[in-house]
C-alpha positions as CSV (number, residue, x, y, z in Angstrom):
1,M,41.8,112.1,102.2
2,S,44.3,109.4,101.1
3,I,46.2,109.6,97.9
4,K,45.1,107.0,95.4
5,N,46.7,105.6,92.3
6,N,45.7,106.9,88.9
7,Q,43.8,110.0,90.2
8,I,44.6,113.6,89.4
9,N,46.5,114.8,92.4
10,Y,48.2,118.1,91.6
11,L,48.1,120.9,89.0
12,E,51.3,122.7,88.1
13,F,51.2,126.0,86.3
14,K,54.0,128.1,84.7
15,A,54.4,131.7,85.7
16,K,56.7,134.6,84.7
17,N,56.7,136.3,88.1
18,L,56.1,134.2,91.2
19,E,55.5,137.1,93.6
20,E,52.9,138.7,91.2
21,I,51.1,135.4,90.8
22,K,51.2,134.7,94.5
23,T,49.7,138.1,95.3
24,F,47.0,137.7,92.6
25,Y,45.7,134.3,93.8
26,S,46.1,134.9,97.5
27,K,44.2,138.2,97.3
28,S,41.6,137.1,94.7
29,F,40.9,133.5,96.0
30,D,42.5,133.3,99.4
31,W,44.9,130.6,98.3
32,V,47.8,129.8,100.7
33,F,51.4,129.6,99.3
34,T,54.6,127.8,100.3
35,D,57.9,128.9,98.7
36,Y,60.4,126.3,97.5
37,G,63.4,128.3,96.6
38,T,63.3,131.0,94.0
39,T,61.7,129.1,91.1
40,Y,58.7,127.2,92.7
41,I,55.7,128.0,94.9
42,A,53.1,125.5,95.9
43,F,49.5,126.4,96.7
44,S,46.8,125.0,98.9
45,K,43.2,125.9,100.0
46,S,42.2,125.9,96.3
47,G,40.2,122.6,96.2
48,L,43.1,120.7,94.6
49,E,46.7,121.4,95.5
50,G,49.2,122.6,92.9
51,G,52.1,124.9,92.2
52,F,53.7,127.5,90.0
53,E,57.1,127.0,88.3
54,K,59.0,130.1,87.2
55,T,59.8,130.3,83.5
56,E,61.2,132.7,81.1
57,D,59.9,130.8,78.2
58,E,56.7,131.6,76.3
59,I,53.8,130.0,78.1
60,V,51.8,127.9,75.6
61,N,50.2,125.3,77.7
62,G,50.5,126.8,81.2
63,V,49.2,123.8,83.2
64,L,50.7,120.4,84.0
65,V,48.2,117.8,85.3
66,V,50.0,115.5,87.7
67,L,48.7,112.0,88.5
68,Y,49.8,109.9,91.5
69,H,51.0,106.3,91.4
70,Q,52.8,104.3,94.0
71,N,55.0,102.5,91.5
72,L,56.5,104.8,88.9
73,E,58.2,102.1,86.9
74,E,55.0,100.0,86.6
75,I,52.9,102.9,85.4
76,K,55.6,104.2,83.1
77,N,55.7,100.9,81.3
78,K,51.9,100.8,81.1
79,I,51.9,104.3,79.6
80,M,54.5,103.3,76.9
81,K,52.7,100.0,76.2
82,F,49.5,101.8,75.3
83,G,50.9,104.5,73.1
84,G,52.3,107.2,75.4
85,E,55.8,108.7,75.1
86,I,58.1,109.5,78.0
87,S,59.0,113.2,77.6
88,Q,61.1,113.5,80.8
89,D,62.3,110.3,82.6
90,I,62.0,109.8,86.3
91,F,63.7,112.5,88.4
92,S,63.8,113.5,92.1
93,F,62.4,116.7,93.5
94,P,61.7,118.0,97.0
95,G,58.9,115.7,98.2
96,G,59.3,112.8,95.8
97,K,60.0,111.6,92.3
98,R,58.1,112.0,89.0
99,F,58.2,111.7,85.2
100,H,56.4,113.4,82.4
101,F,54.7,111.8,79.4
102,I,52.9,112.7,76.2
103,D,49.5,111.0,75.6
104,P,48.5,109.9,72.1
105,S,46.9,113.3,71.4
106,G,50.0,115.3,72.4
107,N,49.0,116.4,75.9
108,E,51.8,116.4,78.4
109,L,51.1,115.1,81.9
110,A,53.2,113.8,84.8
111,V,53.0,111.0,87.4
112,W,54.6,111.4,90.8
113,V,55.2,109.3,94.0
114,D,56.0,110.7,97.4
115,V,58.1,107.7,98.6
116,E,59.6,105.3,96.2
117,E,60.0,101.7,97.5
């Protein structure tokens, strides 16, 4: 399956204890995990890939929906033009770059790209 612009591509959850959450989902649902340091684990074999980010903060909205787009600047400008707010500007992470935005209802989502041209 190829990655397509503007489609939900990844779900990112928050977790207090990564080992505990990894055990729960691997034993309960047979998800497979990949560790990325001490603060992030990615999962697969779940129908849609995603990850868990370690946090000490209270978890209020524990999931981040991540969309894909080949051109972050283009989609960022479009989001702002139509009423979205950028909550975290473009940053690099292992595997690509992304930014976070708030939609007009207050939901936070992200957009990522694997290779920026």
